[in-house]
VEXDREN-127621 format. One record per residue (C-alpha): residue in one letter; x negated, y negated, z. Coordinates in steps of 0.5 Angstrom, whole numbers, padded with zeros to 4 digits, always signed. Layout:
N
AXYZ;...
# end
This chain:
395
M-0091+0241+0112;L-0088+0247+0108;S-0088+0254+0111;A-0092+0260+0108;Q-0085+0263+0106;T-0082+0257+0103;I-0088+0256+0099;A-0088+0263+0097;T-0081+0263+0095;V-0081+0257+0091;K-0087+0259+0087;A-0083+0266+0086;T-0078+0262+0082;V-0083+0259+0077;P-0081+0265+0072;A-0074+0263+0072;L-0075+0255+0071;Q-0080+0257+0065;A-0074+0261+0062;Q-0068+0257+0065;G-0071+0250+0067;E-0068+0246+0061;T-0061+0249+0062;I-0062+0247+0070;T-0063+0240+0069;T-0058+0239+0063;H-0053+0242+0068;F-0056+0238+0074;Y-0055+0231+0070;N-0048+0233+0068;I-0046+0235+0075;M-0049+0228+0078;F-0046+0224+0073;S-0039+0227+0074;E-0039+0227+0082;Y-0043+0220+0082;P-0042+0216+0076;E-0045+0210+0080;V-0052+0213+0078;K-0051+0213+0071;A-0053+0206+0070;Y-0060+0208+0072;F-0061+0213+0066;N-0062+0212+0058;Q-0056+0216+0055;A-0059+0216+0049;H-0065+0220+0052;Q-0060+0224+0055;A-0057+0226+0048;Q-0063+0227+0045;G-0065+0232+0051;T-0072+0228+0052;Q-0069+0227+0059;P-0067+0234+0061;R-0073+0236+0058;A-0078+0232+0062;L-0075+0233+0069;A-0075+0241+0067;N-0083+0240+0066;S-0083+0236+0072;V-0079+0241+0077;L-0083+0247+0074;A-0090+0243+0075;Y-0088+0242+0082;A-0086+0249+0083;A-0092+0252+0080;N-0097+0247+0085;I-0093+0247+0091;D-0099+0250+0095;R-0104+0245+0092;L-0100+0238+0091;E-0107+0235+0089;A-0106+0238+0082;L-0100+0233+0081;K-0104+0227+0083;D-0105+0224+0076;A-0097+0225+0074;L-0094+0222+0081;P-0096+0214+0080;T-0092+0214+0073;I-0086+0217+0076;I-0087+0212+0082;Q-0088+0206+0078;K-0082+0209+0073;H-0077+0209+0080;V-0080+0203+0082;S-0078+0199+0076;L-0071+0202+0076;D-0070+0200+0084;I-0069+0207+0086;R-0068+0207+0093;P-0068+0212+0099;E-0060+0213+0099;H-0061+0216+0092;Y-0065+0222+0094;P-0060+0226+0097;I-0055+0225+0091;V-0061+0228+0087;G-0062+0233+0091;S-0055+0236+0092;C-0054+0236+0085;L-0060+0239+0083;L-0059+0245+0088;K-0052+0246+0086;A-0055+0246+0079;I-0060+0252+0081;R-0055+0256+0084;E-0049+0255+0078;V-0054+0257+0073;L-0058+0262+0076;G-0052+0265+0079;E-0053+0271+0084;A-0061+0270+0083;A-0060+0264+0087;S-0060+0267+0094;D-0059+0263+0100;E-0067+0264+0101;I-0068+0261+0095;I-0063+0255+0096;N-0066+0254+0103;A-0073+0254+0100;W-0072+0249+0095;A-0068+0244+0099;E-0074+0244+0104;A-0079+0243+0098;Y-0075+0238+0095;G-0074+0234+0102;Q-0082+0234+0102;L-0082+0231+0095;A-0077+0226+0097;D-0081+0224+0103;I-0087+0223+0099;L-0084+0219+0093;I-0080+0215+0098;A-0086+0213+0102;A-0090+0211+0096;E-0085+0207+0093;E-0084+0203+0099;A-0091+0201+0099;V-0090+0199+0092;Y-0084+0195+0093;S-0087+0191+0099;A-0093+0190+0095;H-0089+0186+0090;A-0085+0182+0095;A-0092+0180+0098;Q-0095+0177+0092;P-0094+0170+0090;G-0088+0169+0086;G-0086+0176+0088;W-0079+0179+0090;R-0075+0186+0091;G-0069+0188+0088;P-0065+0184+0082;R-0067+0177+0081;R-0064+0172+0077;F-0067+0169+0070;R-0065+0164+0065;L-0066+0166+0057;S-0070+0160+0056;R-0072+0162+0048;K-0070+0167+0043;Q-0074+0168+0037;Q-0074+0173+0031;E-0081+0176+0030;S-0079+0180+0024;E-0072+0183+0021;V-0071+0188+0027;I-0075+0185+0033;T-0073+0179+0037;S-0077+0176+0043;F-0073+0174+0049;Y-0077+0169+0054;F-0074+0169+0061;E-0076+0164+0067;A-0073+0164+0074;E-0066+0161+0075;D-0069+0158+0081;G-0075+0155+0078;G-0079+0158+0083;E-0086+0162+0081;I-0086+0169+0078;M-0091+0174+0080;S-0096+0176+0075;F-0097+0183+0072;Q-0102+0187+0068;P-0102+0187+0061;G-0098+0193+0058;Q-0093+0193+0064;Y-0086+0193+0063;L-0080+0190+0067;T-0073+0192+0067;I-0067+0188+0065;L-0060+0189+0068;L-0054+0189+0063;S-0046+0190+0063;V-0044+0192+0056;D-0036+0193+0056;G-0036+0194+0063;E-0041+0199+0064;P-0048+0197+0068;L-0054+0199+0064;R-0062+0198+0066;R-0067+0198+0061;N-0074+0198+0061;Y-0078+0193+0056;S-0085+0192+0055;L-0088+0185+0056;S-0091+0182+0050;C-0094+0176+0053;A-0100+0175+0057;P-0100+0174+0065;G-0100+0167+0068;E-0095+0163+0062;G-0090+0162+0067;Y-0085+0166+0064;Y-0083+0173+0062;R-0083+0175+0054;I-0080+0182+0052;S-0079+0183+0045;V-0074+0188+0043;K-0073+0192+0037;R-0065+0193+0034;E-0064+0200+0034;T-0059+0203+0030;G-0053+0205+0035;G-0057+0202+0041;V-0053+0199+0046;A-0057+0195+0050;S-0062+0193+0044;N-0056+0191+0040;Y-0052+0187+0046;L-0059+0183+0047;H-0059+0181+0040;D-0052+0179+0039;Q-0049+0177+0045;V-0055+0174+0050;N-0056+0167+0048;E-0061+0161+0050;G-0058+0159+0057;D-0055+0166+0059;V-0057+0168+0066;V-0059+0176+0067;E-0062+0180+0073;L-0069+0182+0072;L-0073+0187+0076;P-0081+0186+0078;P-0086+0188+0073;S-0088+0196+0073;G-0092+0201+0070;E-0099+0205+0069;F-0100+0204+0062;V-0105+0197+0063;L-0111+0194+0060;T-0117+0196+0064;S-0123+0191+0066;A-0128+0195+0062;H-0133+0191+0057;R-0133+0197+0052;P-0130+0195+0045;L-0123+0195+0045;V-0118+0199+0040;L-0111+0197+0040;L-0107+0202+0035;T-0100+0201+0035;G-0094+0203+0030;G-0087+0199+0030;V-0085+0196+0036;G-0090+0199+0040;I-0094+0193+0038;T-0090+0189+0044;P-0095+0192+0050;A-0101+0191+0045;M-0099+0184+0044;S-0100+0183+0052;M-0106+0186+0052;L-0109+0183+0046;K-0107+0176+0049;A-0111+0177+0055;A-0117+0181+0053;A-0118+0176+0047;P-0122+0171+0051;S-0126+0176+0054;G-0131+0177+0048;R-0131+0184+0048;P-0130+0187+0041;I-0123+0188+0039;E-0120+0192+0033;F-0112+0191+0033;V-0109+0196+0028;H-0102+0196+0027;A-0098+0200+0022;A-0091+0198+0020;L-0086+0200+0014;N-0088+0193+0011;S-0088+0185+0012;K-0081+0185+0013;V-0081+0189+0020;H-0088+0187+0022;A-0088+0183+0028;F-0093+0178+0031;Q-0097+0177+0025;T-0098+0170+0025;E-0099+0170+0032;V-0104+0175+0032;E-0108+0171+0026;E-0108+0165+0030;L-0111+0169+0036;M-0116+0172+0031;A-0118+0165+0028;Q-0119+0162+0036;H-0123+0169+0038;P-0128+0172+0033;N-0129+0178+0037;I-0122+0180+0034;R-0121+0184+0028;T-0115+0186+0025;R-0112+0192+0020;Y-0105+0193+0018;V-0103+0199+0015;Y-0096+0199+0011;S-0093+0206+0009;E-0087+0202+0004;P-0091+0196+0002;L-0086+0191-0002;E-0089+0188-0008;N-0093+0182-0005;D-0095+0185+0001;Q-0103+0186+0002;P-0104+0191+0007;H-0111+0193+0009;A-0109+0200+0007;Q-0103+0204+0005;G-0099+0210+0007;F-0101+0212+0015;V-0106+0211+0020;S-0112+0216+0018;R-0117+0219+0022;D-0122+0216+0017;L-0119+0209+0019;L-0119+0211+0026;A-0127+0213+0026;S-0128+0206+0022;V-0126+0202+0027;L-0130+0205+0033;P-0137+0204+0035;A-0142+0208+0032;N-0143+0212+0039;G-0136+0212+0040;D-0136+0209+0046;A-0129+0205+0046;D-0123+0204+0050;L-0117+0207+0045;Y-0110+0205+0047;F-0104+0207+0043;I-0097+0207+0043;G-0091+0208+0037;P-0086+0213+0035;K-0088+0220+0037;P-0090+0223+0030;F-0095+0217+0030;M-0098+0218+0037;S-0099+0226+0036;M-0103+0224+0030;I-0107+0219+0034;Y-0108+0224+0040;R-0110+0229+0035;F-0115+0224+0031;A-0118+0222+0038;S-0119+0229+0040;E-0123+0231+0033;L-0127+0225+0034;N-0129+0227+0041;L-0127+0220+0045;P-0128+0221+0052;R-0121+0223+0055;D-0121+0218+0060;Q-0122+0212+0055;V-0116+0214+0051;R-0109+0211+0054;F-0102+0212+0051;E-0095+0211+0053;F-0088+0213+0051;F-0082+0209+0050;G-0078+0214+0055;P-0079+0220+0058;A-0086+0223+0057;E-0087+0229+0052;S-0093+0233+0050;L-0097+0230+0044;D-0101+0237+0044;T-0097+0239+0038;A-0101+0239+0032;V-0098+0234+0026;A-0099+0236+0019;
# end
């Protein structure tokens, strides 16, 4: 337990973190990648370049400092952090690396303001947080290994099928190389693939787009302009190739509630929703599946969704195209509107809403859900990458 003096010293740094937090975390990553290049594979360098990773870490460090005397306030954030760490196979030996680099960054950015007292207090506070995370992550690792078909660390899988879903999205079907059982997962979770591109190791999270229990894992990857991992998968990984995967993880999962379900996606955000749709379809609960895309050329899984709809009358679809082609026949043109969202909700508003897509899309849907007074605990979303705020209004 932290001493009262340590708590007071850490809390006293909150104004400095508010002013300099992102500068500190950007410097932290520069130090860590320079002194410990072996950890670079655990971080998406596109998120580094965009500034989203340093910004997310700065927000987390600030939240920890502000709540150092009441960690229960962080209980909603910790499970997501734990799942992200587990998905990347973060281990206890990584924590001292992060701690030393973070303390060095604080001292170098704050200069004389970072007294020995402040650095010592932060070292103690970081040690407490590391102990909490290491214990929680070990519990998840152990649970994964104990499941039927479960494992710990990288496991070899063979690409059994590669299928183009649209002009930009391709699905990859993986089966265990040893022919053994594979662990189940919850619809909405993702797994991590380990790659080596031009001699550089990479770890990337991709949502599972299949239902649990199908004997394989399917990820569906959008080819991103300049995307190192996505382009490598599309161009270099072929049927029969073997890759290493880490077990499924993630907190953005389908609940077992019997309320009507609204799955609202934009672009490649459709991938986890496909897993949810396939799993929920036989339940009989009313399902509204709304997907926004540019047009039919980049609209993935349309045939698969319509086949599910033909088998399950509880499913209804809506497609919204912002740039429809001449022969496209979407249900609506432009962007998903508040009126459209209202039209797929039951009259009493009692539904579970899951949404995922590009940040502007998510900001809009988040605002519409608030304006329509949907209960906060029935509104679920996830980011592709570091968490960001959705509170900024979108015109």
